[in-house]
C-alpha positions as CSV (number, residue, x, y, z in Angstrom):
1,M,133.0,95.6,14.5
2,I,130.3,95.8,12.0
3,L,129.9,99.6,13.4
4,R,133.5,100.5,12.7
5,R,133.8,99.0,9.5
6,L,130.7,100.6,7.9
7,G,130.4,103.6,10.0
8,T,126.5,102.7,10.8
9,P,125.1,100.6,13.5
10,P,124.9,97.3,12.3
11,S,121.3,95.1,13.3
12,L,120.9,94.1,16.4
13,P,120.6,90.2,15.4
14,E,124.2,91.4,13.5
15,L,125.7,93.0,16.9
16,Q,124.5,89.9,19.1
17,R,125.9,87.6,16.7
18,E,129.2,89.2,16.8
19,H,129.2,89.8,20.5
20,R,128.6,86.2,21.3
21,A,131.7,85.5,19.2
22,C,133.8,87.8,21.2
23,H,137.0,86.8,23.2
24,R,138.9,89.8,23.8
25,C,139.3,89.2,27.7
26,V,140.4,86.0,26.9
27,D,143.2,86.7,24.7
28,A,144.3,89.5,27.0
29,G,144.4,86.9,29.5
30,F,141.8,88.2,32.0
31,I,139.7,85.1,31.8
32,T,139.9,81.7,30.6
33,R,136.4,81.1,29.2
34,A,134.6,83.7,27.1
35,H,130.8,83.3,27.1
36,P,129.2,86.9,26.7
37,V,126.0,86.8,28.4
38,F,123.1,89.3,27.7
39,S,119.5,89.1,26.6
40,G,116.9,91.5,24.4
41,H,115.7,91.9,21.2
42,A,115.0,94.9,19.0
43,G,112.4,97.2,19.9
44,Q,113.0,97.3,23.7
45,R,113.0,100.8,24.8
46,I,114.3,100.4,28.5
47,L,118.0,99.0,28.7
48,L,119.8,97.6,31.9
49,V,123.0,97.5,32.6
50,G,124.8,95.9,35.6
51,Q,128.4,95.1,36.4
52,A,129.0,91.8,35.1
53,P,127.4,88.3,35.0
54,G,128.0,85.4,37.5
55,P,128.5,81.8,37.2
56,V,124.7,81.4,37.4
57,E,123.8,83.6,34.7
58,T,126.7,82.0,32.6
59,D,125.3,78.7,32.9
60,Q,121.9,79.8,32.1
61,T,123.2,82.1,29.5
62,R,120.7,84.9,30.7
63,P,121.3,88.1,33.0
64,F,120.6,88.3,36.7
65,A,119.4,84.7,36.5
66,G,120.6,84.3,40.4
67,R,120.0,85.1,43.9
68,A,120.9,88.9,43.1
69,G,118.6,88.6,40.0
70,R,115.7,87.6,42.2
71,V,116.0,90.4,44.0
72,L,116.1,92.7,41.1
73,M,112.9,91.3,39.9
74,R,111.3,92.1,42.8
75,W,112.5,95.7,42.8
76,M,111.1,95.6,39.2
77,I,107.6,94.4,40.1
78,R,107.9,97.1,42.7
79,A,108.2,99.6,40.1
80,G,105.1,98.2,38.3
81,F,106.2,95.2,36.0
82,D,104.0,92.5,36.3
83,D,106.4,89.8,37.1
84,E,109.9,88.4,35.8
85,S,108.3,87.5,32.5
86,D,107.2,90.8,31.7
87,V,110.5,92.5,32.8
88,R,112.8,90.1,30.6
89,Q,109.9,91.2,27.6
90,R,110.2,94.9,28.0
91,V,114.1,95.3,29.2
92,Y,117.2,94.5,27.3
93,M,119.8,93.4,29.8
94,T,123.4,93.6,29.6
95,A,126.4,94.8,31.6
96,M,129.7,96.4,31.7
97,T,131.6,93.5,31.2
98,T,129.6,90.7,29.6
99,C,131.8,87.4,30.7
100,F,132.0,86.1,34.4
101,P,135.2,87.8,35.8
102,G,135.9,85.1,38.4
103,R,136.1,84.7,41.7
104,K,138.1,86.7,44.1
105,H,141.5,85.0,45.0
106,D,140.1,84.6,48.7
107,G,137.2,83.0,47.7
108,S,135.0,85.9,49.2
109,G,133.0,86.6,45.9
110,D,133.0,87.7,42.3
111,R,135.9,89.5,41.1
112,R,134.7,93.1,40.0
113,P,135.9,94.0,36.3
114,S,139.5,95.7,35.9
115,A,139.3,99.4,34.2
116,R,141.0,97.1,31.3
117,E,138.1,94.7,31.1
118,V,135.5,97.3,30.9
119,T,137.5,99.3,28.1
120,L,137.6,95.9,26.1
121,C,134.1,95.5,26.6
122,A,133.1,98.9,26.0
123,P,132.6,98.9,22.2
124,W,129.9,96.4,22.5
125,L,127.8,98.6,24.7
126,D,128.4,101.4,22.5
127,S,127.1,99.7,19.6
128,L,124.4,98.2,21.4
129,L,123.4,102.1,22.6
130,A,123.6,103.1,18.9
131,T,121.7,100.1,17.9
132,L,118.9,99.9,20.2
133,R,118.4,103.6,21.0
134,P,116.8,103.1,24.1
135,R,114.6,106.1,25.6
136,L,115.4,104.5,29.6
137,I,118.7,103.5,30.6
138,I,118.7,101.6,34.2
139,T,122.0,101.8,35.9
140,V,122.5,98.8,38.2
141,G,125.6,99.5,40.9
142,S,128.5,101.5,40.7
143,L,130.4,100.4,37.8
144,A,127.4,100.9,35.4
145,L,126.7,104.1,37.4
146,S,130.5,105.3,36.1
147,R,129.8,104.9,32.7
148,F,126.8,106.9,32.6
149,L,127.1,109.2,35.3
150,P,130.9,109.5,36.1
151,G,131.8,111.0,39.2
152,R,128.3,110.3,41.0
153,R,127.9,108.5,43.8
154,L,125.2,106.0,44.6
155,D,124.1,108.0,47.7
156,D,123.8,111.4,45.6
157,V,121.7,109.8,42.5
158,V,119.5,106.6,43.6
159,G,116.0,108.0,44.1
160,G,116.4,110.7,40.8
161,A,116.5,110.5,37.2
162,F,119.0,112.2,35.0
163,T,119.2,113.4,31.4
164,H,122.2,111.8,29.3
165,R,124.0,114.7,30.1
166,G,123.7,114.3,33.9
167,A,121.2,117.2,34.6
168,A,118.8,116.3,37.1
169,L,115.3,115.2,35.3
170,R,112.6,117.4,36.2
171,G,109.1,116.4,35.0
172,R,108.2,114.5,32.0
173,P,111.4,113.4,29.8
174,R,111.8,115.0,26.6
175,E,115.0,112.7,25.7
176,Q,116.9,109.5,27.1
177,A,116.6,109.3,30.5
178,I,119.2,107.5,33.2
179,L,118.0,105.7,36.4
180,P,120.3,104.7,38.9
181,L,119.7,101.5,41.0
182,P,122.2,99.9,43.8
183,H,123.4,96.7,42.8
184,P,120.7,94.3,44.4
185,S,123.8,91.5,45.3
186,G,123.8,90.4,48.6
187,Q,127.8,91.0,48.8
188,S,126.6,94.7,48.5
189,R,125.9,96.4,52.1
190,W,124.6,99.7,50.7
191,L,121.2,98.8,51.5
192,N,122.1,98.1,55.4
193,E,121.0,101.7,56.3
194,A,117.3,102.9,56.6
195,T,118.1,106.1,54.9
196,R,119.2,103.8,51.7
197,L,116.2,101.7,51.6
198,A,114.2,104.9,51.5
199,L,116.3,106.2,48.3
200,L,115.5,102.9,46.9
201,D,111.8,102.9,47.4
202,R,112.0,106.6,45.9
203,A,113.9,105.2,42.6
204,L,111.5,102.6,42.2
205,Q,108.3,105.1,42.2
206,T,110.4,107.0,40.0
207,L,111.0,104.1,37.7
208,R,107.6,103.1,37.8
209,R,106.7,106.9,36.1
210,L,109.5,106.3,33.5
211,R,108.1,102.9,32.3
212,E,104.8,104.2,31.8
213,W,106.5,107.0,29.9
214,T,108.6,104.6,27.5
215,E,105.4,103.2,26.4
216,T,104.0,106.4,25.2
217,D,104.4,107.5,21.4
218,A,105.4,111.1,22.2
C-alpha cells in the first residue's frame, strides 16, 4: 500500500484506486469475488462506518443502497440532513469489510465478517482515517463499534458521543468525535424495545448538533 511504502498518507484518489483493486479476502478463501464498496470524496468531514455491504450494495456499487439504507437515510434526515443526496454529499461511507461476505449457510441472512476478514480489510480503513481525517465518525452496528470503542455495548453508548480516546463527550468537541448508531438492518432485533428507540432518538438529536459542528471552521 502507498501508506506503508512512503510513510505518508496517499491522496484519496490513489487510496480509492488501490482499494478497488484489493482481492485479499479472495486470496484467503473467504469470498469468491472481490468487489469493494464505498463512496465519498476529499473534503468530507463525516465518516460513516458500517459492517459490510450486502448484495444490493454490490450490484449498485454504493453503500446502504438497500432496505437497511432506506432506514438509515430516514434516520439521517431526522438528524438534520435534507435528503439522501445531502447525506451522500456530506458523508463518506465505508465498512469494516468492504466486500459482500456472502449469505449465512442456512440462508437466514448475510454472513457477519469474521475477525480475520476484518483484519485483512483494516489497513484500508486505517489509511482512510489518515487521509480523510474526519471530524466525526459514525459507527453503525456492533462490529464498527468494536473498532472505535472496543469493549462497549450498544446499550451503553447509543445516545451519546465520545472522543477518540473513548471518553464521554461533554459540550462542544475539541477534537474528533465518535457517535454510535445501531444497525438499521431488519435482521437486527436491537430496536424492538421502546427504551432503545428512545436511545436512538437521543443519538439522532446528538448527531444533529455534531453535524452542525463539523460544518464550522473552529
